[in-house]
Steps between C-alpha positions, in 0.01 A plus 500: 500500500364807675846628596634519146185599313432823684401783275691824532194721535648667808790649303285708269302678773827578679634660186177693461538623857851626420373679191215650701746616766714677239192651337396628842845658550484658155153645564615629838805666343291658225252631755766637739678684219181616322593329174153390390500738202848391395434126523428427134582217263806692380672513838327227698805273500738777609277610788453136604877451516548817703220399736648153553847646561350751740326223693828311525689798645286494813768296673755783494379701803584212734867592478634681800764698313393864487677550167296228333179638651591846369566369150174307514308813606661704222409232248138510614493877456651476152250232404210718615641800312541295184138385509388858563692617194364215291143591599565869422647412161204276425260787581697735275493251214123461536452877514718549192303235313178679592641837384612349169157346452326834567735687268434253220126536548521881475686503166 
């Protein structure tokens, strides 16, 4: 009776641990790339997907082929540059919004 009537309470906490692990990776990615200001409801899902994909690519540097390591390093540089440009564009958009607001107030 006890063997077949076990409750599956252990499965839910395991799933919660997996979710917590991914949330930790996402928060780490956001912090490392200084994306706190960009992490809004509008783009939360996109940033989460990028963060998860970024966490999964951590296995690439174990390859011994120098060509693969070079491509990996170039990809990391491009990723960093893209986030830098996204942050700069976000700042420009906010500044433009502020200028428009001030111009409307002065009319």
